[in-house]
Structures are given as C-alpha cells and as structure tokens.
C-alpha positions as CSV (number, residue, x, y, z in Angstrom):
1,P,24.7,51.7,38.3
2,E,26.7,53.2,41.3
3,M,26.5,51.1,44.3
4,R,25.0,52.8,47.3
5,A,26.5,52.9,50.6
6,R,23.5,52.9,53.2
7,I,20.9,50.0,53.2
8,L,17.6,50.6,52.2
9,R,15.1,49.1,54.4
10,I,11.6,48.7,53.8
11,T,9.1,47.4,55.7
12,D,5.5,46.0,54.5
13,I,3.1,46.9,57.3
14,L,0.6,44.4,57.9
15,S,-1.9,45.6,60.2
16,I,-4.7,42.6,59.5
17,S,-4.6,39.0,60.5
18,P,-3.3,36.5,58.9
19,P,-0.8,36.7,58.0
20,Y,1.4,35.9,60.8
21,P,5.0,36.0,61.3
22,G,6.4,33.3,58.9
23,D,4.3,34.1,56.2
24,A,5.2,34.6,52.6
25,P,6.1,38.4,52.4
26,S,3.7,40.4,49.9
27,P,4.3,40.3,45.9
28,A,5.1,44.1,46.2
29,C,7.9,42.9,48.8
30,Q,8.8,40.1,46.7
31,L,9.7,42.4,43.6
32,L,11.1,44.8,45.3
33,T,13.7,42.1,47.2
34,A,14.3,40.7,43.5
35,L,15.3,43.8,42.3
36,Y,17.2,45.4,45.0
37,G,18.4,42.3,46.9
38,E,17.6,40.8,50.5
39,Q,20.5,42.4,52.1
40,R,18.5,45.6,51.6
41,I,14.9,45.0,52.0
42,S,13.5,43.8,55.7
43,W,10.2,42.3,55.7
44,H,7.9,42.5,58.8
45,G,4.6,40.5,58.6
46,G,2.0,39.8,61.0
47,D,0.0,42.1,63.5
48,S,1.7,45.3,63.5
49,T,0.8,46.3,66.6
50,K,3.1,44.0,67.6
51,T,5.8,43.6,65.2
52,V,6.3,47.2,64.1
53,A,6.4,48.6,67.8
54,A,8.8,45.9,68.5
55,F,10.9,47.1,65.4
56,A,10.6,50.5,66.8
57,A,11.9,49.4,70.2
58,R,14.7,47.8,68.4
59,V,15.3,50.4,66.3
60,A,15.6,53.0,69.5
61,S,17.7,50.4,71.4
62,G,20.6,50.5,68.3
63,E,19.9,46.8,67.5
64,E,18.4,48.1,64.1
65,P,19.0,50.8,61.8
66,P,15.9,53.0,61.1
67,C,13.9,52.9,57.7
68,D,14.8,54.7,54.6
69,L,11.7,54.1,53.3
70,W,8.1,53.4,55.0
71,Y,4.9,52.0,53.0
72,I,2.2,51.5,55.1
73,D,-0.3,49.1,53.9
74,G,-2.7,46.7,55.4
75,G,-5.1,47.8,57.9
76,H,-7.8,50.1,57.1
77,G,-9.1,51.2,61.1
78,P,-7.6,53.1,63.6
79,V,-4.4,50.8,63.7
80,V,-3.2,52.8,61.0
81,A,-2.2,55.5,63.5
82,A,-0.3,53.3,65.8
83,D,1.4,52.0,62.5
84,T,2.3,55.6,61.8
85,I,3.9,56.5,64.8
86,N,5.8,53.4,65.1
87,A,7.1,54.2,61.7
88,L,8.2,57.4,62.3
89,K,10.1,56.5,65.8
90,S,11.9,53.9,63.5
91,S,13.1,56.8,60.7
92,Y,15.5,59.0,60.3
93,N,14.9,62.9,59.2
94,G,13.6,63.0,55.7
95,T,12.8,59.1,55.5
96,T,10.1,58.6,52.7
97,V,6.7,57.4,54.2
98,L,4.2,56.2,51.6
99,W,0.3,55.0,53.2
100,D,-1.6,52.9,51.0
101,D,-5.3,54.0,50.5
102,C,-4.8,57.5,51.7
103,T,-8.3,58.6,50.2
104,R,-11.7,59.8,51.4
105,K,-12.9,56.1,50.7
106,W,-10.5,54.7,53.6
107,K,-10.6,57.3,56.2
108,S,-8.0,55.9,58.5
109,P,-5.1,56.3,56.3
110,L,-5.9,59.7,55.5
111,E,-6.6,60.4,59.2
112,A,-3.0,59.2,60.1
113,Y,-1.5,61.4,57.4
114,R,-3.5,64.4,57.9
115,S,-3.2,64.4,61.7
116,Q,0.8,63.8,61.7
117,L,0.8,66.8,59.0
118,A,-1.1,68.7,61.5
119,A,1.3,67.7,64.0
120,G,4.4,68.5,62.0
121,R,6.1,65.2,62.6
122,I,6.1,64.7,58.7
123,R,6.4,67.4,55.6
124,H,6.0,67.7,52.5
125,S,8.9,68.0,49.8
126,S,8.5,69.4,46.0
127,A,10.8,66.3,45.1
128,L,7.5,64.1,46.0
129,P,4.3,63.8,45.0
130,T,2.1,64.6,47.8
131,K,-1.0,62.8,46.7
132,I,-1.0,60.0,43.9
133,Y,-5.0,59.1,43.2
134,M,-6.0,56.2,40.5
135,K,-9.6,57.0,39.3
136,A,-9.9,54.0,38.1
137,S,-9.8,52.0,41.4
138,G,-10.7,55.1,43.7
139,N,-7.4,53.8,45.7
140,G,-4.5,56.0,46.2
141,F,-1.4,56.8,48.1
142,C,-0.5,59.8,50.4
143,A,3.6,60.7,50.5
144,A,5.6,62.7,53.1
145,L,9.0,63.0,54.4
146,A,9.5,62.2,58.3
147,N,10.2,65.4,60.3
148,V,12.3,63.9,63.6
149,S,15.4,64.3,65.2
150,R,17.1,61.0,64.0
151,T,20.0,62.4,61.0
152,R,21.2,59.9,58.7
153,P,24.9,59.2,59.3
154,S,27.0,60.9,56.2
155,L,28.2,58.3,53.6
156,R,32.1,59.7,54.6
157,S,31.6,58.3,58.1
158,L,30.4,54.8,56.6
C-alpha cells in the first residue's frame, strides 16, 4: 500500500488507576502498534487527568504534533469530560474521536459526547457512523470529528 506522509497518532486514554506510566499498553494498542509500527502510534497510560492534560500542553507548545485519531476509553465517571476536552485540545480540525462505552449503560461517555456536540466542538460526518451498538454486550461507541481551529498541514508542505 501507499505510504502516508503524516503520522497517525493514537492515544489510549486510561482514566482509572492503575495502570501507571510504564505499564504495558492495552491489547488494542499492542495490535495497532503491530499493524502500523511504533513510529505511528503513541500510547499514554496512567492517570489521564495528568497524562492527557500534559500531552495537550505539549501539543499547544508545539513540542508534539496533534493527533489524527483519539480513542477515549477507561473511565466511566466525570473524568471522561476532561479527557474529551484535552483530546480536542490535542486535535486537528477533522480528527476522528471515538468514545468507548458510549451508551445509556455508561452515562459519562455519552454525556461527554453529547455536551461536546451541543457546544459545537465535534460534528458528524456522513463517512463516519455516529453510534455503533453491540447488542450482545450492551456496549458501544460514539464517533465524531473534532470541530476545532487547528488545521492539518497540506501534504505538499510536509
């Protein structure tokens, strides 16, 4: 397949403790790393109220590039709202954002998704399913695109 010029950055947000930084990435991150290579994947484990906020600060200062994809998973409490805000601070306009367990069973991910949609910080796309629900487990995902001011550089400028 054709090589892409930009880096795909995937962050596994863990909002519960443990694990702490230095622990092994989740099986999902291990699989993505195996598929796409270490140079295209970033994993930020630990207390997301600290690690994701610190990552957002590094993106704001230009030390790190923004993410192309966020997968928010881990906490089912109010920390999901903070993780979402920090993910959006670390995104390009059009970055794909996925919330795990975004169902009535787990209220916090669904509330974080709905509040950002109402605020206009995320938007839907016809190319992206809005909600994916798995009846067998009662779990599902919400998906949207970041609606932020930071734009991606064109491939010509890379």
